[in-house]
N, C-alpha and C positions, 0 to 999 in steps of 0.2 A: 277863724274857726268855721268849719262847714256846719251849716244849720240844716236840720232835717224837718220836713213838713209832712203831715199826713196825706196831703193831696199829692198823688203820684202821677207824674207826667212821664210817659214813655217816649223817648226820642226814637226817630227812625234811623239814625245813624249808628255806626258801631264805633266804640272807643277801644282802641288797642291797648293792651297792658304794657307798661314799660318793663324794662329788663331788670328792675330792682328786685324781682323775685329770685334772681340768681344768688343774691347774698344769703338767702335762707336755704339754698341747696335745691330749690324747685324752680324750674323755668317753665312759664306758660307760653305756648306758641300763639300764633295769630288765629283769630276766630274765623270759622267758615260756616256757611249755611248748608243745610241738607236740601235736596231738591224738593220743591213744593208742587203739589198737584192742584190744578185750578178747581177741581171738583171738591176739594177740601175747604174752599172759601177762606184760605189763609189761616187755618187753625191746625197747628201741630202741637202734640203734647205727649207726655209719658214715654220718653225714650228709654231704650235699653241697648246694650252693646256687648259683643263678644269678639274674641280674637281666635283665628285658626287658619292654618295653611297660608300664612303670610299676609292675611288681610283682616281688617275689622269689618264686621257687619253691624250696622246700626239699624234698629227697628223703632217705629213710633206709630202713634195714632194720628191719622190725618182726617180732619173733619169734625163736625159737631156730633157729640155722643149722647145728647139728651133726647127728650121725647121728640119723635119725628126725625131724628138725625140719621145720617148715613155714613158714620165714621168707618174708615177702612184701615187696615194694617199695611204700612209701607216699609220698605227696607232700602238701604244703599250701602255700597262698599266704600271703605276708606283705606288708603295705603298706609304703611307704617310711617311714612314721612308726612302724613296729614293731608294728602291730596284726595279729593273726592273722585272716585272712579266712575260712578254712575251719575250721569247728568239727568237721567230720568229715573224716578224711583221705581223699585221693583214692587209690583202688587202681589201681596202674599194672601192667599186664601180669599179670593174675590167672592163677593156675594151680591145678589140682585137686590136684597132688602135687608133691613135690620142694621144693627150696630155692632162693630168689632172694636175691642179696646183692651187695654192693659197687656201689651205685648211683653214677652220676655224671650231671651235667646241664649243658646249655649252651642259650643262646637264639639263635635265628636264623630268618629267613624267617617271622617272625610267630608262632612257637611255640617251646616248650621241647622239646628232645630228651633223654629220660632213657635211659641205657644201664645194663646190669647183667649179671652172670653168672648163668646159670639152669641148674638141675639137674632140670628137670621131666621129662626123658626117663629119669631113673633110672640112666643109664650114665656120662655125662660132662657137663661144663659147656659151654654155648654162650653166645655174646654176643648178647643181644637188646636191642631198643630200642622206644620208643613216644613219640609226641608228645603233649604236653599243651598246650592253648591257654591264653592269659592269663586266659580266663574260667573256667578250672578244668575244662574238658571233656577227657576222654581221647579223642584223635583216632584212635588205632590200637587198636581193641579186640583185634585179632589182632597180636601184637608183630611187629616187623620183625626178620628173622633176619640179623644182621650177620655172624656167624661161627658156623656150625653143622656144621663138619666133625667127623669122628670124633676122639675123645680131647679132652682139656680145652682150652678157649679161655677165658681168665680175665683178671681185673684190667683192665677197660676204663677208658678215659678219653675225654673228648669235648670238642671246642672248635668254635667257629663263626666263619666269616668275615663274619657278619652276614646271610647268606642260606642257605648250605648248611653241612654239618657234616663234621668229620673225626673218626673213631673210631679209637683205637689200643688194642692189647691184646697179650697174649702167648699163644702156643699151641704145641701139639705138632704135628709133621709125621711121618706114618708111624710107624715104630717107634723114632724118635729119643728119647733120654732127656733132652735139653736143650730148653728153650723157645726159640722164635724170636719176634721182634717183628713185628707186622702192623699195617696201617692200611687203612681203607676209607672212602670218602666216602658220606654219606647226604644226598640232596637235600632241599630244603624240602618236597617232595611225598612224602617217605618212601621214595624209591627208593635202593637200595644198590648200590654197585659191587663188583666182585670184589676180595678182599683182595690187598694188595701187601706184600711184605716190606720192612721199614724198616731192618733191620740193628741194631735197638735192642732189647735185652732184658737183664734182666727189668724188670717193673714200670714201663712207660713212662707218661709224662704228656705232654700236648700243650696248646699255647696259641697263640692267634692274636694278632699284634701290630699289626694294621691293614694289614699288607702280605703276610705269609706266616706259615705255621705253623712252630713249633719243637717237636720232640719231645725229651724228656729221659729218660734211663734210668739206673738205678743198679745196679751190680753189688755183691754183698755178700760179706763175709768177716769173721770175728771181728777179725782184725788189720788188715784193709784193705778198702777198697771205694771205688769211684769213681763219679761221676756224669758221663755224657757227653751231648752234645747233637748234633742234626742238624736242618737245615731240611728240611721236607717240602713237596712240591707239593700242590695241592688234592686230587689223587687219592691222596695218601699216599706217592708215590714219593720216596725220599731224594734230596736235592740235594747230593751229596757224601758223604764219609765222616764217621762220628761224631768229634767233637772233645771232648777231656777238658775238663770244666768245673770239677770239684771232686774233690780227692783225699782219701782217708782218712775216708770217712763212716762206716765200720764197719757200716753196714746200708743197704739200699736204701730209705730213708725220706726223702723230700724233697718240696718243693712247687715249682710253676712258675707264673709269672704274666707277662703283658705288662708292660712298664715304659716310662718316658719315652724319647723319641727313637727309637721303633720297636725298642726292645730288649726283653729279657726278664730277669726276676729268678729265680734258682735259690736255694733256701734248704734247708739240711740241717744236721744235727747233726754233732758230732765223736764222741769216745769216751765210753763208760761209765766210771764210776769203778771202778778195779780195786784189789785189795789190795796190789799190788806197786809201784804208782806209775808203771807203764810207759805207760799210755794217756792220761794227762791232758795238758793240762787239758780239761775238757768245754767245748764252745762251740756256739752256734747261729750259723751262718755264712751269708753272702749273697754270691753271685757275680753280677755283671751281665754278661749276654751282649749284645753289640752287635747292631745291625741286620744286620751281616755274618755273624752266627752264631758269632762268636768271643768268648771271655771277655775282659772289660776289665780286671778287677783280678786280676793274676797271683798275688798272695799268697793268693788263695783256691784257686788251682790247685796250687801247691807251696809250702806254708808252711815257714818255717825249722824245722829239726830242734830239738826240745826247747823250743819257744817256750812261755812261761808268761804272756805278756801279751796284752792285747787287740790284735788287728790291725784295720785299717780296715774290713774286711768282716765282722768278728765282732760280732754283735748282742747276745750274752750270753756270759758266761764263768763257768765253775765250776771251781775249782782247789783249794779248801780242803776237806779231809775232816775235818769236825768237827761237833759237834752244832748243828743249825739251819742248816747250810750248804745252799746251793741248787746245783742242777745241771741245766742245760738238756739235754733229751734227748727224742727221739721225734718225733711228728707235728708238722707246722707247716702254715700256710696263708698265702697271700699273694694280694692283689688290688689292682688299679691303679684309681685314681679319676680319672685324667686328668692329675694332677700328681705325686702320690706313690704309692708302694706302701705298703700297710699289711701288716705281717707279724705273725702271731699264732703263738706257739709254746708248747710245754710246758716248765714249769720245776718240777722235783721238789725235795723236801727229802731230805737224806741221813739214813740211820739204819743200825742194825746194829752189830755188834761192831767192825768196822773202818770204819764209815760208808761202806759201798759199796753199800748197798741203797737203793732209791728208794721214797718214799712221799709222800703229800699233794701231788698234782700240781695246779698252778695254770696258768692261761693268761695269758701276758704279750704285750703288743703294743708295736710301735714303728713309726713312719713311717720309710720309707727313701727317701732321695734318691740315686738311682744305686744304689750298694751301701753307703752310709754311713747309719748310724742317726741320726735326729734326736732320739731319745729314748734316750740312752745307757744309762740305768738300766733301761729297759723299764717299761711301765705295767701293773700287774695289772688285767686286765679281767674275769676270772672266778676268784675266789680265795676260795671258801667252804671250810669244813672237808671237803667232799666231794672226790672225785677228778674234776677237770675234764680232759677229754682229747679227742683227735681233733677239732681245730678245722677248720671250713670257712668260707670267706669269699667274699663278692661285694660289688661296689660299684655304686651307681647314679650315681657321679660326685660332684664338688663336695664332697669331704670327708665322705662318708657311706658306711658299710659295714654289712652284716648279718653278724654272727658267729653260727654255730650250732656246737654241740659236744655231746659226751656228758657226762652228769653221773651219777656213781655214786649208787645208791640204798642205803638202809639194809640191804636184804636181799641185796646183791650184784648186783642187776639194774641196768640203766641206762635213762636217759631222754635224749631229745634236746631241748635247750633252745636258745633264741636270745636275742640282745640287739643293739640297734643300737649302733654305734660312730660317733662323729663327731669332727671336729677343730675347734679354735677358733683 
């Protein structure tokens, strides 16, 4: 029996996944690394990915982003067969000073739009953007200022209707101490509209389902937290009031994707393991939001009190606190291939005196039809002895996805790596 310890040692080698994943209908390809920039001192993090015009564009943060840091946003193209096209990373929105972080990307109007939060002014964060062509050319040498008002504007996300883009973020207004949610449209030509309040905060995500945009936002608290959704017009104006989609997430960590029949899929975790047994079980949960913007599976909205068994929308379940037990928790990613959503999430192993600490994080995948998993046990798609975390996912359609994520290094730094996923 494999024994798990709280002391984590990150090897410098790569362990390739065996072909056993094929039995579950999901096959994970070989891992490849994204190009590293020497100026980033070997620190790569927070990847995102989009597909368009026959290629994937991966974006990430390169370098230290803390006090005195000089992190930058980098990008690289990947072919549909998982081959790295750019051996040298594309520098997106270069700056002489400050920190750039939290990149997101979408494809529309013949180009990719990369958005990020930027501290180049040395006072507060702004939301900036730049277009990258499918040929790897940086279109906007001078970044597009999406939100540059005084005080922080942070945590952007972006989606496209195929032609133009919609960017969402959270920001401060005046002397207020609480964040508000905002959105602004960016045209295919790089023109940005004035921000509009969405009524959604904090940490909004946005996705286009073929007909309209949906924004999701998660409020956080140690004992409770909810994810709400609202439809947005092309300019970001809310189409009604936010609707509760998921209850009890315990943290505003969730993913959002278009789904079949013009719906959307929202995925988030449940509770951390606690020493008192009040917060269990742990679960990675999926809620389907219909084309009307309302949740379809109500057990994801208000689950039975004290439930210890898997519910229809629960993709993974952690309930035993013992050596070697697993617990789903943290970041997830989902993407739609035209038939099914693929969801990738973090699954930790428990350790510690009361088995409430998390270690050895792997990435698990499942195809989801509506809100029900087609791979009930989940398929390990990144499960080396290193820490695999923060997945991002995009699909070219027809049962093919590119998964990118962070992989812990032996010295505590991180690298961004990728692998193709396909279904059989």
